[in-house]
MARBA-3410 file (N, C-alpha, C, O; in Angstrom, 1 decimal):
236
69.7,-10.6,55.3,69.6,-10.8,56.7,70.3,-9.7,57.6,71.5,-9.5,57.3 ~ 69.6,-9.2,58.5,70.3,-8.2,59.3,71.4,-8.8,60.2,71.4,-9.9,60.7 ~ 72.4,-7.8,60.3,73.6,-8.2,61.2,73.3,-8.0,62.7,72.5,-7.1,63.1 ~ 73.9,-9.1,63.3,73.5,-9.2,64.8,74.5,-8.5,65.7,75.7,-8.9,65.6 ~ 74.2,-7.5,66.5,75.1,-7.0,67.5,74.8,-7.4,68.9,73.6,-7.4,69.4
75.9,-7.7,69.6,75.7,-8.1,71.1,76.2,-6.9,71.9,77.3,-6.4,71.7 ~ 75.4,-6.4,72.8,75.8,-5.3,73.8,75.9,-5.9,75.0,75.0,-6.6,75.4 ~ 77.0,-5.7,75.8,77.3,-6.1,77.1,77.6,-4.9,77.9,78.8,-4.5,78.0 ~ 76.6,-4.3,78.6,76.8,-3.1,79.4,75.9,-3.1,80.6,74.6,-3.3,80.5 ~ 76.5,-2.8,81.7,75.7,-2.9,82.9,74.9,-1.6,83.3,74.0,-1.6,84.2
75.2,-0.5,82.6,74.4,0.7,82.8,73.1,0.6,82.0,73.1,0.6,80.8 ~ 71.9,0.4,82.6,70.8,0.1,81.9,70.3,1.1,80.9,69.8,0.8,79.9 ~ 70.5,2.4,81.3,70.0,3.5,80.4,70.9,3.5,79.1,70.4,3.6,78.0 ~ 72.2,3.3,79.3,73.1,3.3,78.2,72.7,2.1,77.3,72.6,2.2,76.1 ~ 72.5,1.0,77.9,72.2,-0.2,77.1,70.8,-0.1,76.4,70.7,-0.5,75.2
69.8,0.4,77.1,68.6,0.6,76.4,68.7,1.5,75.1,68.2,1.3,74.0 ~ 69.5,2.7,75.4,69.6,3.7,74.3,70.3,3.1,73.3,69.9,3.3,72.1 ~ 71.4,2.4,73.5,72.1,1.6,72.3,71.1,0.7,71.6,71.0,0.7,70.4 ~ 70.4,-0.1,72.5,69.5,-1.1,71.8,68.6,-0.4,70.9,68.4,-0.9,69.8 ~ 68.0,0.7,71.3,67.0,1.4,70.4,67.5,1.9,69.2,66.9,1.8,68.2
68.7,2.6,69.3,69.4,3.3,68.2,69.9,2.2,67.2,69.7,2.5,66.0 ~ 70.4,1.1,67.7,70.9,0.0,66.7,69.8,-0.6,66.0,69.9,-0.9,64.8 ~ 68.6,-0.8,66.7,67.5,-1.4,66.1,66.9,-0.5,65.0,66.4,-0.9,64.0 ~ 67.0,0.7,65.3,66.5,1.8,64.4,67.3,1.7,63.2,66.8,1.8,62.1 ~ 68.7,1.4,63.3,69.6,1.4,62.1,69.4,0.1,61.4,70.0,-0.2,60.3
68.6,-0.8,61.9,68.3,-2.1,61.1,69.0,-3.3,61.7,68.9,-4.4,61.2 ~ 69.8,-3.2,62.7,70.5,-4.2,63.3,69.7,-5.1,64.2,68.9,-4.6,64.9 ~ 69.9,-6.4,64.3,69.4,-7.3,65.3,70.3,-7.0,66.6,71.5,-6.7,66.5 ~ 69.6,-7.1,67.7,70.4,-6.6,68.9,70.0,-7.7,70.2,68.9,-8.1,70.4 ~ 71.1,-7.9,70.8,70.9,-8.7,72.0,71.6,-7.9,73.2,72.6,-7.3,73.0
71.0,-7.8,74.4,71.7,-7.0,75.6,71.8,-8.0,76.8,70.9,-8.8,77.2 ~ 73.1,-7.9,77.3,73.4,-8.5,78.5,74.1,-7.5,79.4,74.8,-6.6,79.0 ~ 73.7,-7.6,80.7,74.1,-6.6,81.7,75.2,-7.0,82.6,75.5,-6.2,83.5 ~ 75.7,-8.2,82.5,76.9,-8.5,83.3,77.9,-9.4,82.4,77.5,-10.0,81.4 ~ 79.2,-9.4,82.8,80.2,-9.9,82.0,80.1,-11.4,81.8,80.5,-11.9,80.8
79.6,-12.2,82.8,79.5,-13.6,82.8,78.5,-14.2,81.8,78.8,-15.1,81.1 ~ 77.2,-13.5,81.8,76.3,-13.9,80.8,76.6,-13.5,79.5,76.5,-14.3,78.5 ~ 77.1,-12.3,79.4,77.6,-11.8,78.1,78.6,-12.6,77.5,78.5,-12.8,76.2 ~ 79.5,-13.0,78.2,80.5,-13.9,77.7,80.1,-15.3,77.1,80.4,-15.7,76.0 ~ 79.1,-15.9,78.0,78.5,-17.1,77.7,77.8,-17.0,76.2,77.9,-17.8,75.3
77.1,-15.8,76.1,76.4,-15.6,74.8,77.3,-15.4,73.8,77.2,-16.1,72.7 ~ 78.4,-14.6,73.9,79.3,-14.4,72.9,80.0,-15.7,72.5,80.3,-15.8,71.3 ~ 80.3,-16.6,73.3,81.0,-17.8,73.0,80.1,-18.8,72.2,80.6,-19.8,71.6 ~ 78.8,-18.6,72.2,77.9,-19.3,71.4,78.0,-19.0,70.0,77.5,-19.8,69.2 ~ 78.7,-17.9,69.5,78.8,-17.5,68.2,77.5,-16.9,67.5,76.5,-16.6,68.1
77.5,-16.8,66.2,76.5,-16.2,65.3,76.3,-14.8,65.9,75.1,-14.3,66.1 ~ 77.3,-14.1,66.0,77.2,-12.6,66.4,78.2,-11.9,65.4,79.2,-12.5,65.1 ~ 77.8,-10.8,64.9,78.5,-10.1,63.9,79.5,-9.1,64.5,80.6,-8.8,63.9 ~ 79.1,-8.6,65.8,79.9,-7.5,66.4,79.5,-7.5,67.8,78.4,-7.7,68.2 ~ 80.6,-7.1,68.7,80.1,-6.9,70.2,80.6,-5.6,70.6,81.7,-5.1,70.3
79.7,-4.9,71.4,79.9,-3.6,72.0,80.1,-4.1,73.5,79.1,-4.6,74.1 ~ 81.3,-3.8,74.0,81.6,-4.5,75.4,82.1,-3.4,76.3,83.0,-2.6,75.9 ~ 81.4,-3.2,77.5,81.9,-2.3,78.4,83.1,-2.8,79.1,83.2,-4.0,79.3 ~ 84.0,-1.8,79.5,85.3,-2.3,80.2,85.0,-2.7,81.5,85.6,-3.7,81.9 ~ 84.0,-2.1,82.4,83.8,-2.4,83.7,82.5,-3.0,83.9,81.5,-2.4,83.7
82.4,-4.3,84.2,81.3,-5.1,84.2,81.2,-6.0,85.6,82.2,-6.3,86.1 ~ 80.0,-6.3,86.0,79.9,-7.1,87.2,80.2,-8.7,86.9,80.0,-9.1,85.7 ~ 80.7,-9.4,87.8,81.0,-10.8,87.7,82.3,-11.2,86.9,83.1,-12.0,87.2 ~ 82.4,-10.4,85.8,83.6,-10.7,84.9,83.7,-9.3,84.1,82.8,-8.7,83.6 ~ 85.1,-8.9,84.1,85.4,-7.6,83.5,85.4,-7.7,81.8,85.8,-8.8,81.3
85.1,-6.7,81.3,85.1,-6.6,79.7,86.4,-7.1,79.2,86.5,-7.7,78.1 ~ 87.6,-6.9,80.0,88.9,-7.4,79.4,88.9,-8.8,79.5,89.3,-9.5,78.5 ~ 88.4,-9.5,80.6,88.4,-11.0,80.5,87.5,-11.5,79.6,87.8,-12.4,78.9 ~ 86.2,-11.0,79.4,85.4,-11.4,78.3,86.0,-11.3,76.9,85.9,-12.2,76.1 ~ 86.6,-10.3,76.7,87.3,-10.2,75.3,88.5,-11.2,75.2,88.8,-11.7,74.1
89.2,-11.4,76.3,90.3,-12.5,76.0,89.7,-13.8,75.8,90.3,-14.5,75.1 ~ 88.6,-14.2,76.5,88.0,-15.5,76.2,87.4,-15.6,74.9,87.4,-16.7,74.2 ~ 86.8,-14.5,74.4,86.1,-14.4,73.1,87.2,-14.7,72.0,87.0,-15.4,71.1 ~ 88.4,-14.0,72.2,89.5,-14.1,71.2,90.0,-15.5,71.1,90.5,-15.8,70.0 ~ 89.9,-16.3,72.0,90.5,-17.6,71.9,89.7,-18.4,70.9,90.2,-19.4,70.3
88.5,-18.1,70.6,87.7,-18.9,69.6,87.1,-18.2,68.5,86.4,-18.8,67.7 ~ 87.2,-16.7,68.5,86.5,-16.0,67.5,87.3,-14.8,67.2,88.1,-14.3,68.0 ~ 87.1,-14.2,66.0,87.7,-13.0,65.6,86.6,-11.9,65.2,86.7,-10.9,64.5 ~ 85.4,-12.2,65.9,84.3,-11.3,65.9,84.8,-9.8,66.3,85.5,-9.7,67.3 ~ 84.5,-8.8,65.6,84.8,-7.4,65.9,84.4,-7.1,67.3,83.2,-7.4,67.7
85.2,-6.4,68.2,84.8,-6.0,69.5,85.1,-4.5,69.7,86.3,-4.2,69.5 ~ 84.2,-3.7,70.0,84.4,-2.3,70.3,84.2,-2.2,71.8,83.2,-2.6,72.4 ~ 85.3,-1.7,72.5,85.2,-1.5,73.9,84.8,-0.2,74.3,85.2,0.8,73.8 ~ 83.9,-0.2,75.4,83.4,1.0,75.9,84.2,1.4,77.2,84.3,0.5,78.1 ~ 84.7,2.6,77.4,85.5,2.8,78.7,85.1,4.3,79.1,84.9,5.2,78.3
84.9,4.3,80.4,84.6,5.6,81.1,85.9,6.4,81.2,85.8,7.7,81.4 ~ 87.1,5.9,81.1,88.2,6.6,81.3,89.0,6.9,80.1,89.3,5.9,79.4 ~ 89.4,8.1,79.9,90.3,8.6,78.8,91.7,8.5,79.2,92.3,9.5,79.4 ~ 92.1,7.3,79.2,93.4,7.0,79.8,94.2,6.0,78.9,93.6,4.9,78.6 ~ 95.4,6.3,78.5,96.0,5.5,77.4,96.3,4.1,77.9,96.5,3.2,77.0
96.4,3.8,79.3,96.6,2.5,79.8,95.4,1.6,79.6,95.5,0.4,79.4 ~ 94.1,2.3,79.8,92.9,1.6,79.6,92.8,1.2,78.1,92.4,0.0,77.7 ~ 93.1,2.1,77.3,93.1,1.9,75.8,93.9,0.7,75.4,93.5,-0.2,74.8 ~ 95.2,0.8,76.0,96.2,-0.3,75.5,95.7,-1.7,76.1,95.9,-2.8,75.5 ~ 95.2,-1.6,77.3,94.8,-2.9,77.9,93.5,-3.5,77.2,93.4,-4.7,77.1
92.7,-2.7,76.7,91.6,-3.1,76.0,92.0,-3.7,74.6,91.6,-4.9,74.3 ~ 92.9,-2.9,73.9,93.5,-3.4,72.7,94.3,-4.7,72.8,94.3,-5.5,71.9 ~ 95.0,-4.7,74.0,95.9,-5.9,74.1,95.1,-7.1,74.3,95.6,-8.2,74.0 ~ 93.9,-7.0,74.9,93.0,-8.1,75.2,92.4,-8.6,73.9,91.9,-9.7,73.8 ~ 92.5,-7.8,72.9,92.0,-8.4,71.5,90.8,-7.5,71.0,90.3,-7.8,69.9
90.5,-6.3,71.6,89.5,-5.4,71.1,90.0,-4.7,69.9,91.1,-4.3,69.8 ~ 89.1,-4.6,68.9,89.3,-4.0,67.6,89.5,-2.4,67.7,90.4,-1.8,67.1 ~ 88.5,-1.8,68.5,88.6,-0.6,68.7,88.0,-0.1,70.1,87.5,-0.9,70.8 ~ 88.1,1.2,70.4,87.4,1.6,71.7,86.8,2.9,71.5,87.1,3.6,70.5 ~ 85.8,3.3,72.4,85.3,4.6,72.4,85.1,5.1,73.9,84.7,4.4,74.8
85.3,6.4,74.1,85.3,6.7,75.6,84.0,7.3,75.8,83.5,8.1,75.0 ~ 83.4,6.9,77.0,82.1,7.6,77.4,82.3,9.0,78.0,83.3,9.1,78.7 ~ 81.6,10.0,77.8,80.2,9.9,76.8,80.7,10.0,75.5,81.7,10.6,75.2 ~ 79.9,9.4,74.6,80.2,9.5,73.1,79.1,9.8,72.4,78.0,9.7,72.9 ~ 79.2,10.3,71.1,78.1,10.6,70.2,77.7,9.3,69.5,78.6,8.6,69.0
76.4,9.0,69.4,76.0,7.9,68.8,76.3,7.7,67.4,76.4,6.6,66.9 ~ 76.5,8.9,66.6,76.9,8.9,65.2,78.3,8.4,65.0,78.6,7.6,64.1 ~ 79.2,8.8,66.0,80.6,8.3,66.0,80.5,6.7,66.3,81.0,6.0,65.5 ~ 79.8,6.2,67.2,79.7,4.8,67.4,79.2,4.1,66.2,79.8,3.1,65.8 ~ 78.0,4.6,65.5,77.7,4.0,64.4,78.6,3.9,63.3,78.8,2.9,62.5
79.4,5.0,63.2,80.3,5.0,62.2,81.5,3.9,62.3,81.9,3.3,61.4 ~ 81.9,3.8,63.6,82.9,2.8,64.1,82.4,1.3,63.7,83.1,0.4,63.2 ~ 81.0,1.2,64.1,80.4,-0.1,63.8,80.5,-0.5,62.2,80.8,-1.6,61.8 ~ 80.1,0.4,61.6,80.1,0.2,60.0,81.4,0.0,59.6,81.5,-0.9,58.6 ~ 82.6,0.6,60.1,84.0,0.5,59.6,84.3,-1.0,60.0,84.9,-1.7,59.2
84.0,-1.5,61.3,84.5,-2.7,61.8,83.9,-3.9,61.0,84.6,-4.8,60.7 ~ 82.5,-3.8,60.7,81.8,-4.8,60.0,82.4,-4.9,58.5,82.5,-6.0,58.0 ~ 82.7,-3.8,57.9,83.2,-3.8,56.5,84.6,-4.4,56.6,85.0,-5.1,55.7 ~ 85.4,-4.0,57.6,86.8,-4.6,57.7,86.7,-6.1,57.8,87.4,-6.8,57.1 ~ 85.9,-6.6,58.6,85.6,-8.1,58.7,85.3,-8.7,57.4,85.9,-9.7,57.0
84.4,-8.2,56.8,84.0,-8.6,55.4,85.1,-8.7,54.5,85.3,-9.6,53.7 ~ 85.9,-7.6,54.5,87.0,-7.5,53.5,88.1,-8.5,53.9,88.7,-9.1,53.1 ~ 88.3,-8.7,55.2,89.3,-9.6,55.7,88.9,-11.1,55.3,89.7,-11.8,54.8 ~ 87.6,-11.4,55.4,87.2,-12.7,55.1,87.3,-12.9,53.6,87.7,-14.0,53.1 ~ 87.0,-11.9,52.8,87.3,-12.1,51.4,88.7,-12.3,51.0,89.1,-13.1,50.2
89.6,-11.5,51.7,91.0,-11.6,51.4,91.5,-13.0,51.7,92.4,-13.5,51.0 ~ 91.1,-13.6,52.8,91.5,-14.8,53.1,91.0,-15.9,52.1,91.8,-16.7,51.7 ~ 89.9,-15.8,51.6,89.4,-16.6,50.5,90.1,-16.5,49.3,90.3,-17.5,48.6 ~ 90.5,-15.2,48.9,91.2,-15.0,47.6,92.8,-15.3,47.7,93.4,-15.5,46.7 ~ 93.2,-15.3,48.8,94.8,-15.5,49.0,95.0,-16.6,50.0,95.9,-16.5,50.8
94.3,-17.7,49.9,94.5,-18.8,50.9,95.9,-19.3,50.7,96.6,-19.6,51.7 ~ 96.4,-19.5,49.6,97.7,-20.1,49.4,98.8,-19.2,50.0,99.7,-19.8,50.6 ~ 98.7,-17.9,50.0,99.7,-17.0,50.6,99.7,-17.2,52.1,100.8,-17.0,52.6 ~ 98.7,-17.5,52.8,98.7,-17.6,54.2,99.4,-18.9,54.6,99.9,-19.1,55.8 ~ 99.5,-19.8,53.7,100.2,-21.1,54.1,101.7,-20.9,54.2,102.4,-21.7,54.9
102.3,-19.8,53.7,103.6,-19.5,53.9,104.1,-19.2,55.3,103.4,-18.7,56.1 ~ 105.3,-19.6,55.6,106.0,-19.3,56.8,107.1,-18.1,56.5,107.6,-18.0,55.4 ~ 107.2,-17.4,57.6,108.3,-16.3,57.4,109.4,-16.6,58.5,109.1,-16.5,59.7 ~ 110.5,-16.9,58.1,111.6,-17.2,59.0,112.8,-16.2,58.9,113.3,-16.0,57.8 ~ 113.2,-15.5,59.9,114.4,-14.5,59.7,115.2,-14.7,61.0,114.8,-14.4,62.1
116.4,-15.3,60.8,117.4,-15.4,61.8,116.8,-16.1,63.1,116.9,-15.7,64.2 ~ 116.2,-17.3,62.8,115.6,-18.0,63.9,114.3,-17.7,64.4,113.7,-18.4,65.2 ~ 113.8,-16.6,63.9,112.4,-16.2,64.4,111.4,-16.5,63.2,111.6,-16.1,62.1 ~ 110.4,-17.4,63.6,109.5,-17.9,62.6,108.0,-17.5,62.9,107.5,-17.6,64.0 ~ 107.4,-17.0,61.9,105.9,-16.9,61.9,105.3,-18.0,61.1,105.6,-18.1,59.9
104.4,-18.7,61.6,103.7,-19.8,60.8,102.2,-19.2,60.7,101.5,-19.3,61.7 ~ 101.8,-18.7,59.5,100.6,-17.9,59.4,99.5,-18.7,59.6,98.6,-18.3,60.4 ~ 99.3,-20.0,59.0,98.3,-20.7,59.0,98.0,-21.1,60.5,96.8,-21.2,61.0 ~ 98.9,-21.4,61.3,98.8,-21.7,62.7,98.7,-20.6,63.7,98.4,-20.8,64.8 ~ 99.1,-19.4,63.1,99.0,-18.2,63.9,100.1,-18.5,65.1,99.8,-18.3,66.3
101.2,-18.9,64.7,102.2,-19.3,65.8,103.5,-18.7,65.5,103.9,-18.6,64.3 ~ 104.2,-18.3,66.6,105.4,-17.7,66.5,106.4,-18.4,67.4,106.1,-18.6,68.5 ~ 107.7,-18.6,66.8,108.7,-19.4,67.6,109.9,-18.6,67.3,110.0,-17.9,66.3 ~ 110.8,-18.7,68.3,112.2,-18.1,68.2,113.1,-19.0,68.7,112.9,-19.5,69.8 ~ 114.2,-19.4,68.0,115.1,-20.5,68.3,114.4,-21.8,68.8,114.8,-22.4,69.9
113.4,-22.2,68.0,112.6,-23.3,68.4,111.7,-23.3,69.5,111.0,-24.3,69.8 ~ 111.5,-22.1,70.2,110.7,-22.0,71.4,109.5,-21.1,71.0,109.7,-20.0,70.4 ~ 108.4,-21.6,71.5,107.1,-20.8,71.0,107.0,-19.6,71.9,107.3,-19.7,73.1 ~ 106.5,-18.5,71.4,106.3,-17.4,72.0,104.8,-17.0,72.0,104.2,-16.9,71.0 ~ 104.2,-16.7,73.1,102.8,-16.2,73.3,102.6,-14.8,73.0,103.3,-14.0,73.6
101.9,-14.4,72.1,101.7,-13.1,71.7,100.2,-12.7,71.6,99.3,-13.6,71.2 ~ 99.9,-11.6,72.0,98.5,-11.2,71.9,98.1,-10.8,70.4,99.1,-10.7,69.6 ~ 96.9,-10.7,70.0,96.6,-10.5,68.5,97.2,-9.3,68.0,97.8,-9.4,66.9 ~ 97.3,-8.2,68.7,97.9,-7.0,68.1,99.4,-7.1,68.1,100.1,-6.6,67.2 ~ 100.0,-7.7,69.0,101.4,-8.0,69.1,101.8,-8.9,67.7,102.7,-8.6,67.0
100.9,-10.0,67.6,101.2,-10.8,66.5,101.0,-10.1,65.2,101.8,-10.3,64.3 ~ 100.0,-9.3,65.0,99.8,-8.4,63.8,100.9,-7.6,63.6,101.5,-7.6,62.5 ~ 101.4,-6.8,64.5,102.4,-5.9,64.4,103.7,-6.6,64.0,104.4,-6.1,63.2 ~ 104.0,-7.7,64.6,105.2,-8.4,64.3,105.2,-9.0,62.8,106.2,-8.9,62.1 ~ 104.1,-9.5,62.5,103.9,-10.1,61.1,104.2,-8.9,60.0,105.0,-9.0,59.1
103.4,-7.7,60.3,103.6,-6.7,59.2,105.1,-6.2,59.2,105.5,-5.8,58.2 ~ 105.8,-6.1,60.4,107.2,-5.7,60.4,108.0,-6.8,59.7,108.8,-6.4,58.9 ~ 107.8,-8.0,59.9,108.6,-9.0,59.3,108.3,-9.1,57.8,109.2,-9.4,57.0 ~ 107.1,-8.8,57.3,106.7,-8.8,55.9,107.4,-7.6,55.2,107.6,-7.6,54.0 ~ 107.7,-6.6,56.0,108.3,-5.3,55.5,109.6,-5.1,56.1,110.0,-4.0,56.5
110.5,-6.2,56.3,111.8,-6.2,56.9,112.6,-5.2,56.0,112.4,-5.0,54.8 ~ 113.6,-4.6,57.0,114.5,-3.7,56.3,113.9,-2.4,55.7,114.6,-1.7,54.9 ~ 112.7,-2.2,56.0,112.1,-0.8,55.6,111.7,0.0,56.8,111.0,-0.5,57.7 ~ 112.2,1.2,56.9,111.8,2.0,58.2,110.2,2.3,58.1,109.7,2.8,57.1 ~ 109.6,1.9,59.0,108.1,2.2,59.2,107.7,3.3,60.3,108.0,3.2,61.5
107.2,4.2,59.8,106.9,5.4,60.8,105.6,4.9,61.6,104.9,4.0,61.2 ~ 105.3,5.6,62.7,104.3,5.2,63.5,102.9,5.3,62.8,102.0,4.5,63.1 ~ 102.7,6.4,62.0,101.5,6.5,61.4,101.0,5.3,60.4,99.9,4.9,60.3 ~ 102.2,4.8,59.7,102.0,3.7,58.9,101.6,2.4,59.6,100.7,1.7,59.2 ~ 102.4,2.2,60.7,102.0,1.0,61.7,100.7,1.0,62.2,100.0,0.0,62.3
100.2,2.3,62.6,98.9,2.5,63.0,97.9,2.1,62.1,97.1,1.3,62.5 ~ 98.0,2.6,60.7,97.2,2.4,59.6,97.0,0.9,59.3,95.9,0.3,59.2 ~ 98.2,0.2,59.2,98.3,-1.1,58.9,97.8,-2.2,59.8,97.3,-3.2,59.5 ~ 98.2,-1.9,61.2,97.9,-2.9,62.3,96.6,-2.6,63.0,95.9,-3.5,63.5 ~ 96.3,-1.2,63.2,95.2,-0.9,64.0,94.0,-0.5,63.1,92.8,-0.7,63.4
94.3,0.0,61.9,93.3,0.5,60.9,93.4,1.9,60.6,93.8,2.7,61.4 ~ 93.1,2.3,59.4,93.1,3.6,59.1,92.3,4.6,59.8,92.5,5.8,59.8 ~ 91.2,4.0,60.5,90.2,4.8,61.2,90.5,4.9,62.6,89.7,5.5,63.4 ~ 91.6,4.3,63.1,92.0,4.3,64.5,92.3,5.8,65.0,93.1,6.5,64.3 ~ 91.6,6.2,66.0,91.7,7.6,66.4,92.5,7.8,67.8,92.4,8.8,68.4
93.2,6.8,68.2,93.9,6.8,69.5,95.3,7.5,69.3,95.6,8.0,68.2 ~ 96.1,7.5,70.2,97.5,8.2,70.2,98.3,7.2,69.5,98.2,6.0,69.7 ~ 99.2,7.8,68.6,100.3,7.0,67.9,101.2,6.4,68.8,101.9,5.5,68.3 ~ 101.4,6.7,70.0,102.4,6.3,70.9,102.0,4.8,71.5,102.8,4.2,72.2 ~ 100.8,4.4,71.0,100.4,3.0,71.3,101.3,2.1,70.6,101.5,0.9,71.0
102.0,2.6,69.5,102.9,1.6,68.8,104.1,1.4,69.6,104.8,0.4,69.6 ~ 104.5,2.6,70.3,105.8,2.5,71.1,105.5,1.5,72.3,106.4,0.8,72.7 ~ 104.2,1.4,72.9,103.9,0.4,73.9,104.1,-1.0,73.3,104.7,-1.9,73.9 ~ 103.6,-1.3,72.2,103.6,-2.6,71.6,105.0,-3.0,71.1,105.4,-4.1,71.2 ~ 105.7,-2.1,70.7,107.2,-2.4,70.3,107.9,-2.8,71.6,108.7,-3.7,71.6
107.6,-2.2,72.7,108.3,-2.5,73.9,107.9,-3.9,74.4,108.7,-4.7,74.9 ~ 106.5,-4.2,74.1,106.1,-5.6,74.5,106.9,-6.6,73.6,107.4,-7.6,74.1 ~ 107.0,-6.4,72.3,107.7,-7.3,71.5,109.1,-7.5,71.8,109.7,-8.6,71.8 ~ 109.8,-6.3,72.1,111.2,-6.5,72.5,111.4,-7.3,73.9,112.3,-8.1,74.1 ~ 110.4,-7.1,74.7,110.6,-7.9,76.0,110.2,-9.3,75.7,110.8,-10.2,76.4
109.4,-9.7,74.9,109.2,-11.1,74.6,110.1,-11.8,73.8,110.2,-13.1,73.8 ~ 110.7,-11.0,72.8,111.6,-11.7,71.8,113.1,-11.2,71.9,113.9,-12.0,72.3 ~ 113.4,-9.9,71.7,114.7,-9.3,71.8,115.4,-9.6,73.1,116.5,-10.2,73.1 ~ 114.9,-9.1,74.2,115.5,-9.3,75.4,115.5,-10.7,75.9,116.5,-11.1,76.3 ~ 114.5,-11.3,75.7,114.4,-12.8,76.1,115.4,-13.7,75.4,115.9,-14.7,76.0
115.7,-13.4,74.1,116.5,-14.3,73.4,117.8,-13.8,73.1,118.6,-14.5,72.4 ~ 118.2,-12.4,73.5,119.3,-11.8,73.4,119.6,-11.5,72.0,120.8,-11.5,71.5 ~ 118.6,-11.1,71.2,118.7,-10.7,69.8,118.3,-9.2,69.7,117.8,-8.6,70.6 ~ 118.6,-8.7,68.4,118.2,-7.2,68.2,117.5,-7.2,66.8,118.1,-6.8,65.8 ~ 116.2,-7.6,66.7,115.4,-7.6,65.6,115.0,-6.2,65.3,115.1,-5.8,64.1
114.5,-5.5,66.3,113.7,-4.3,66.1,114.6,-3.1,66.5,115.0,-3.0,67.7 ~ 114.8,-2.3,65.6,115.8,-1.1,65.8,114.9,0.2,65.7,114.1,0.3,64.8 ~ 115.0,1.0,66.6,114.5,2.4,66.6,115.2,3.3,65.7,116.5,3.3,65.8 ~ 114.6,4.0,64.8,115.0,5.0,63.9,114.7,6.4,64.5,113.6,6.8,64.2 ~ 115.4,7.0,65.2,115.2,8.2,65.9,114.4,9.2,65.1,114.9,9.5,64.0
113.4,9.6,65.5,112.5,10.7,64.9,111.7,10.2,63.7,110.9,11.0,63.1 ~ 111.9,8.9,63.4,111.0,8.4,62.2,110.1,7.3,62.6,108.8,7.4,62.4 ~ 110.7,6.2,63.2,109.8,5.0,63.5,110.8,3.8,63.9,111.8,3.9,64.6 ~ 110.4,2.6,63.3,111.1,1.4,63.6,111.4,0.6,62.4,110.9,0.8,61.4 ~ 112.3,-0.2,62.5,112.9,-1.0,61.4,113.1,-2.5,61.9,113.8,-2.7,62.9
112.6,-3.4,61.2,112.9,-4.9,61.6,114.1,-5.3,60.7,113.9,-5.4,59.4 ~ 115.1,-5.6,61.3,116.3,-5.9,60.5,116.5,-7.3,60.2,116.3,-8.1,61.2 ~ 116.8,-7.7,59.0,116.8,-9.1,58.6,118.2,-9.7,58.8,118.3,-10.9,58.8 ~ 119.2,-8.9,58.9,120.6,-9.5,59.2,120.8,-9.6,60.6,120.2,-9.0,61.4 ~ 121.9,-10.4,60.9,122.4,-10.5,62.3,122.9,-9.2,62.8,123.7,-8.5,62.1
122.4,-8.8,64.1,123.0,-7.6,64.6,124.0,-7.8,65.6,124.6,-6.9,66.2
END
């Protein structure tokens, strides 16, 4: 059965071009040209991947992605006309798995689609093979990650994190007391195929420090100058 891709793009020429190319590659394709109707369709489910423009009428791609992420882990590739780190970070922070800047080569987009679909399949298989492992909680000096509930608490108070913030914190806590360089964090949290700037990790570390370290007066995350970051398991 062909995998189904949802395109939400208001530029009709781009949308039609993508539709034809993806159908030629054997995918089933649905196209919507505004954020509101695209979001409604995405929330219905039974979609394997979403190509989502950042700037859309009626509802932005950022808002669409946020709403989809509340109910689904379907891969989302964000399209943006701006080659700006803030747009990339905003897209990733809303839950997008990847981004590509217009204009783009269709071969690159097709490669990213294949990688995203394979990653989702591998993730589903890993969940099935290691279900027991995901039932475990990790608690370090009052900070707890409940994996099954996808929930983080510090000193008994729940902390709201985006998907990437959660993934980054989980990886660092699982590898506590190990210095992790930016390239390793990018590979493990964003994926080995991520082609953005490695300083996106600095942005997300700052987010975590704001929500945890600064808020609760603790020092879990330490910068190792010239190398990367360290999650310390002992009281600082």
